[in-house]
C-alpha positions as CSV (number, residue, x, y, z in Angstrom):
1,M,-6.8,-8.7,-8.5
2,R,-7.3,-12.4,-7.9
3,S,-9.6,-12.3,-4.9
4,T,-13.3,-11.3,-5.3
5,P,-14.4,-7.8,-4.3
6,G,-16.4,-9.4,-1.5
7,F,-13.3,-10.4,0.4
8,W,-12.0,-6.8,0.4
9,D,-15.4,-5.4,1.3
10,V,-15.4,-7.6,4.4
11,Y,-11.8,-6.6,5.1
12,A,-12.9,-3.0,5.0
13,G,-15.0,-3.5,8.1
14,V,-12.0,-4.4,10.2
15,Y,-9.1,-2.8,8.3
16,D,-9.0,0.4,10.4
17,G,-8.0,-1.6,13.4
18,L,-4.6,-1.4,11.9
19,R,-4.6,2.3,12.8
20,Q,-3.9,1.2,16.4
21,A,-0.9,-0.9,15.4
22,I,2.5,0.9,15.7
23,P,4.2,-0.9,12.7
24,Y,1.3,0.2,10.4
25,R,1.4,3.8,11.7
26,R,5.2,3.9,11.1
27,L,4.7,2.6,7.5
28,V,2.1,5.2,6.7
29,A,4.2,8.0,8.2
30,R,7.3,6.8,6.3
31,T,5.4,6.7,3.0
32,A,3.9,10.2,3.5
33,Q,7.3,11.6,4.4
34,A,8.8,10.1,1.2
35,V,6.4,12.2,-1.0
36,P,8.6,15.0,-2.5
37,D,7.8,18.5,-1.4
38,T,7.4,19.5,-5.1
39,T,4.5,17.1,-5.7
40,D,1.3,18.9,-6.7
41,A,-0.9,15.9,-7.4
42,L,-0.7,12.4,-5.9
43,L,-2.5,9.1,-6.7
44,D,-2.8,6.5,-4.0
45,A,-3.3,3.2,-5.9
46,G,-5.3,0.9,-3.7
47,C,-6.2,3.6,-1.3
48,G,-8.2,1.5,1.0
49,T,-9.9,3.5,3.7
50,G,-7.9,6.6,3.1
51,N,-5.3,6.4,5.9
52,L,-2.3,7.2,3.7
53,L,-4.2,10.0,1.9
54,Q,-5.1,11.5,5.2
55,A,-1.5,11.4,6.3
56,V,-0.2,12.9,3.1
57,G,-2.8,15.7,3.2
58,A,-1.9,16.6,6.8
59,L,1.8,16.7,5.9
60,R,1.5,18.3,2.4
61,P,-1.8,20.3,2.5
62,S,-1.3,21.8,-1.0
63,I,-1.2,18.4,-2.8
64,A,-4.3,17.4,-4.9
65,L,-5.2,14.0,-3.5
66,H,-6.5,11.2,-5.7
67,G,-7.3,7.6,-4.9
68,V,-8.5,4.4,-6.6
69,D,-9.6,1.2,-5.0
70,R,-11.7,-1.8,-6.2
71,S,-13.7,-2.1,-2.9
72,R,-16.8,0.1,-2.6
73,A,-16.8,-0.4,1.2
74,M,-13.2,0.8,1.4
75,L,-14.0,3.8,-0.7
76,A,-17.0,4.7,1.4
77,R,-14.8,4.9,4.5
78,A,-12.1,6.8,2.6
79,R,-14.6,9.4,1.4
80,R,-15.6,10.1,5.0
81,R,-12.0,10.3,6.1
82,V,-10.6,12.4,3.3
83,P,-13.6,14.4,2.0
84,G,-11.4,16.7,-0.2
85,A,-9.8,13.8,-2.1
86,S,-11.0,12.6,-5.6
87,L,-11.7,8.9,-5.1
88,I,-12.9,6.5,-7.8
89,E,-13.6,2.8,-8.0
90,G,-11.1,0.9,-10.2
91,D,-9.2,-2.3,-10.6
92,L,-5.4,-2.2,-10.7
93,D,-5.5,-5.2,-13.0
94,R,-6.9,-2.9,-15.7
95,P,-5.7,0.4,-17.3
96,L,-6.0,3.4,-15.1
97,P,-8.5,6.1,-16.2
98,W,-6.0,8.9,-16.3
99,P,-3.8,10.3,-19.1
100,D,-0.1,9.8,-19.2
101,A,1.9,11.9,-16.8
102,S,-1.0,13.0,-14.6
103,F,0.7,12.8,-11.2
104,G,3.9,13.9,-9.6
105,A,3.8,10.9,-7.3
106,V,2.0,7.6,-7.0
107,T,1.9,5.6,-3.8
108,C,1.0,1.9,-3.6
109,I,1.2,0.3,-0.2
110,N,0.3,-3.3,0.7
111,V,-1.5,-3.8,-2.6
112,L,0.9,-5.1,-5.2
113,Y,0.9,-8.6,-3.8
114,A,-2.7,-9.1,-4.8
115,V,-2.6,-7.9,-8.5
116,T,-2.6,-10.5,-11.2
117,N,0.4,-9.3,-13.2
118,L,3.0,-7.3,-11.2
119,E,4.9,-6.1,-14.3
120,A,1.7,-4.8,-16.1
121,T,0.4,-3.0,-13.0
122,L,3.8,-1.3,-12.3
123,A,4.1,-0.2,-15.9
124,E,0.6,1.3,-15.7
125,L,1.4,3.1,-12.4
126,L,4.6,4.5,-14.0
127,R,2.6,5.6,-17.1
128,V,0.6,8.1,-15.1
129,I,3.6,9.6,-13.3
130,R,5.3,12.6,-14.8
131,P,8.9,12.4,-15.9
132,G,11.0,12.8,-12.8
133,G,8.1,11.9,-10.6
134,V,8.3,9.1,-8.1
135,L,6.5,5.8,-7.4
136,I,6.6,4.9,-3.7
137,A,5.7,1.3,-3.1
138,S,5.7,-1.3,-0.3
139,S,4.5,-4.8,-0.3
140,P,4.9,-8.0,1.8
141,A,8.3,-9.6,1.3
142,A,8.7,-13.4,0.9
143,S,7.2,-15.4,3.8
144,P,5.9,-12.6,5.9
145,R,5.0,-13.3,9.6
146,L,2.3,-11.7,11.7
147,A,4.3,-12.5,14.8
148,A,7.0,-10.0,13.9
149,L,4.4,-7.2,13.6
150,V,3.0,-8.1,17.0
151,R,6.5,-8.0,18.6
152,E,7.4,-4.6,17.1
153,H,4.2,-3.2,18.5
154,A,4.8,-4.7,21.9
155,Q,8.4,-3.4,22.0
156,A,7.0,0.1,21.7
157,A,3.7,-0.2,23.6
158,G,4.4,-3.0,26.1
159,W,2.8,-6.4,26.3
160,A,0.2,-5.1,28.8
161,R,-1.3,-2.9,26.1
162,T,-0.6,-5.3,23.3
163,L,-2.6,-8.3,24.5
164,P,-5.9,-6.4,24.8
165,L,-5.3,-4.9,21.3
166,L,-4.9,-8.4,19.9
167,L,-8.2,-9.5,21.3
168,R,-9.9,-6.5,19.7
169,L,-8.2,-7.3,16.3
170,T,-9.2,-10.9,16.2
171,A,-11.3,-10.6,13.0
172,L,-8.5,-8.6,11.3
173,L,-5.8,-11.1,12.2
174,S,-8.0,-13.9,11.0
175,L,-8.4,-12.3,7.6
176,N,-4.7,-11.6,7.4
177,L,-4.1,-15.3,8.0
178,V,-6.2,-15.9,4.9
179,I,-4.0,-13.6,2.9
180,L,-0.9,-15.3,4.1
181,S,-2.3,-18.7,3.2
182,R,-3.1,-17.5,-0.3
183,G,0.4,-16.3,-0.6
184,R,1.8,-19.7,0.4
185,R,-0.4,-21.2,-2.3
186,R,1.0,-18.6,-4.8
187,Q,-2.3,-16.9,-5.3
188,Y,-0.6,-13.7,-4.2
189,H,2.9,-12.4,-4.9
190,F,5.1,-12.2,-1.8
191,V,8.4,-11.4,-3.4
192,G,11.9,-10.9,-2.0
193,E,14.0,-7.8,-2.1
194,A,16.0,-8.9,-5.1
195,R,12.9,-9.5,-7.1
196,A,11.4,-6.1,-5.9
197,R,14.6,-4.3,-7.1
198,Q,14.3,-6.0,-10.5
199,L,10.6,-5.2,-10.8
200,L,11.1,-1.5,-10.0
201,G,14.4,-1.1,-11.7
202,V,16.0,0.4,-8.5
203,D,19.4,-0.4,-6.9
204,R,18.0,-0.4,-3.4
205,V,14.9,-1.4,-1.5
206,D,14.6,-1.2,2.3
207,A,13.0,-3.4,4.9
208,A,9.8,-2.0,6.5
209,Y,6.8,-2.9,8.5
210,A,8.7,-4.8,11.2
211,G,10.9,-6.2,8.5
212,Q,7.9,-8.0,6.8
213,N,7.7,-5.6,3.8
214,W,10.1,-4.2,1.2
215,F,9.9,-0.4,0.7
216,A,11.2,1.5,-2.3
217,C,11.0,4.8,-4.2
218,A,11.4,4.5,-8.0
219,R,11.9,7.8,-9.9
220,K,10.4,7.7,-13.4
221,G,12.9,8.0,-16.1
222,A,15.8,6.6,-14.1
223,V,15.4,2.9,-15.0
224,A,12.4,1.2,-16.5
225,P,11.0,-1.8,-14.6
226,R,12.4,-5.1,-16.0
227,S,10.2,-8.1,-16.8
228,R,11.2,-11.7,-16.3
């Protein structure tokens, strides 16, 4: 990934504030529910502090949970949150340390925008999925806006509860503004739905995360990802 590990270690200290944000909770729940019932082993690529792994484990207790992240600070929190998961430090810009066809499903949520080469990373994620397995991915769409996330939360929780939450999340919002700025400078990849369909080789992607993300499920063996 382009940014130094130090940034993500700092981000780890405030990241779990998102657990209070309704759009984030909806994205996590949607992803967990998309994991097929037949999945016996799942890898969360860029697992962060373990929020998605925790949700999948609660919904599908029999799944063997695995996670990889480049931030030691993120992983430390994930290990406390999901003690039964197998979690390792690793970089999604490099080959994954698992053999071909190791997992029935791979999830990758709000991570792909920060890798160096989207095509290479997606190919590596698909490599470790078994034939017929699924890649569930979501990442910021072109020109994402924080205001839309705030509005969706306020519509569900009311502004009286939203304004105090924003004050508590000041540090997190500030770091998210850094991420958006890097996207505008093309240091990160905020791609539109058409480009996401091309990358994943799928006919459809959906809007998610208050319309600021694309969300897709790509079954291995259906259509291979297409490069530029």
